[in-house]
C-alpha positions in Angstrom: 193.4 269.9 114.6 191.4 267.1 116.2 188.6 265.7 114.1 185.2 264.9 115.6 182.9 262.2 114.2 179.3 262.2 115.5 178.0 258.7 115.6 174.4 257.7 115.4 174.5 254.1 114.1 171.6 252.3 112.6 169.7 250.2 115.1 170.1 252.8 117.9 167.4 255.4 118.5 168.2 258.7 116.7 167.4 262.1 118.3 168.3 265.5 116.9 169.1 266.8 120.5 172.1 264.5 121.0 174.6 262.2 119.4 174.9 258.7 120.6 178.7 259.0 120.7 181.4 261.4 119.5 184.7 259.9 118.3 187.8 262.2 118.8 190.6 261.5 116.4 194.2 262.9 116.7 193.3 264.9 119.8 196.3 266.3 121.7 194.5 268.4 124.3 191.3 267.6 126.1 189.6 269.7 128.7 187.4 268.3 131.5 185.2 271.0 132.9 184.0 270.5 136.4 180.3 270.9 137.3 179.0 274.4 136.8 176.0 275.8 138.5 173.8 278.9 138.1 176.2 281.2 140.0 176.6 284.7 138.5 179.8 286.7 138.2 179.1 288.4 141.5 178.7 285.0 143.3 175.0 285.1 143.7 172.8 282.1 142.7 170.3 283.1 140.0 166.7 282.1 140.5 164.8 279.4 138.6 165.7 276.3 136.6 165.9 278.0 133.2 168.0 280.9 134.5 170.3 278.6 136.4 170.8 276.4 133.3 171.6 279.5 131.1 174.1 280.7 133.7 175.7 277.3 134.1 176.1 277.1 130.3 177.6 280.7 130.2 180.0 279.7 133.0 181.0 276.6 131.0 181.5 278.7 127.9 183.9 281.0 129.8 185.9 278.0 131.2 186.1 276.4 127.8 187.3 279.7 126.3 190.0 279.9 128.9 191.2 276.4 127.8 191.1 277.3 124.1 187.9 275.5 123.3 184.3 276.3 122.5 180.8 274.8 122.7 181.3 273.4 119.2 184.2 271.3 120.5 182.3 269.7 123.4 182.1 266.0 123.0 180.1 265.1 126.1 177.7 267.0 128.5 176.6 265.6 131.8 173.5 267.4 133.1 172.2 266.9 136.6 168.7 268.3 137.4 167.2 268.3 140.9 164.1 266.2 141.1 161.8 269.1 142.0 163.2 271.4 139.3 161.6 271.8 135.9 163.4 269.5 133.4 161.4 271.2 130.6 162.9 274.6 131.7 166.4 273.1 131.7 166.0 271.7 128.2 164.5 275.0 126.9 167.5 276.9 128.3 169.9 274.5 126.6 168.0 275.1 123.3 168.3 278.9 123.9 172.0 278.8 124.4 173.0 276.0 122.0 170.7 277.4 119.2 171.9 274.9 116.6 175.5 275.9 116.7 176.8 272.6 115.6 176.0 268.9 115.8 175.0 268.1 119.4 177.5 266.2 121.5 176.8 263.0 123.5 174.7 263.9 126.6 173.6 262.3 129.8 170.8 263.8 131.8 170.2 262.6 135.4 167.5 263.6 137.8 169.1 263.7 141.3 167.8 264.2 144.9 170.1 267.2 145.6 173.2 269.1 144.6 176.0 270.6 146.8 174.0 273.7 147.7 170.3 273.3 148.4 169.5 276.3 146.1 171.2 274.7 143.1 168.7 273.2 140.6 171.1 272.3 137.8 174.8 271.3 137.4 176.5 270.7 134.1 180.0 269.4 133.3 181.6 268.9 130.0 184.5 267.2 128.1 185.8 269.1 125.1 188.7 269.3 122.8 191.0 272.3 123.1 192.8 273.0 119.9 194.7 276.1 120.9 196.7 277.3 123.9 194.3 278.8 126.4 
């Protein structure tokens, strides 16, 4: 099984919401999950930043499971939030879904002008370790 080491070295700001880096040792399988949006199982876009963030994370969780991984094995999140969307709602939704499951991965949050569909407010991708066959 691959080993994760969460790095928060002295001299770099520390934050309980993210790790500065995550070192993966002895990894044999890595899954790169493409950007997920707030699209429900029926193909409709859910309304609101918080709901879209929750749905994007649920979609990511299902993709990770298909690859033999979990949220706890994510080493990096990239979160894109549209400029007119509520960043506070996106963060709150992350807290709702993550709920202290494990040490947080490294994370990048960017505020962008737009996403592929004008109704999308949030897009999240991930890099994770997959320890089992999916």
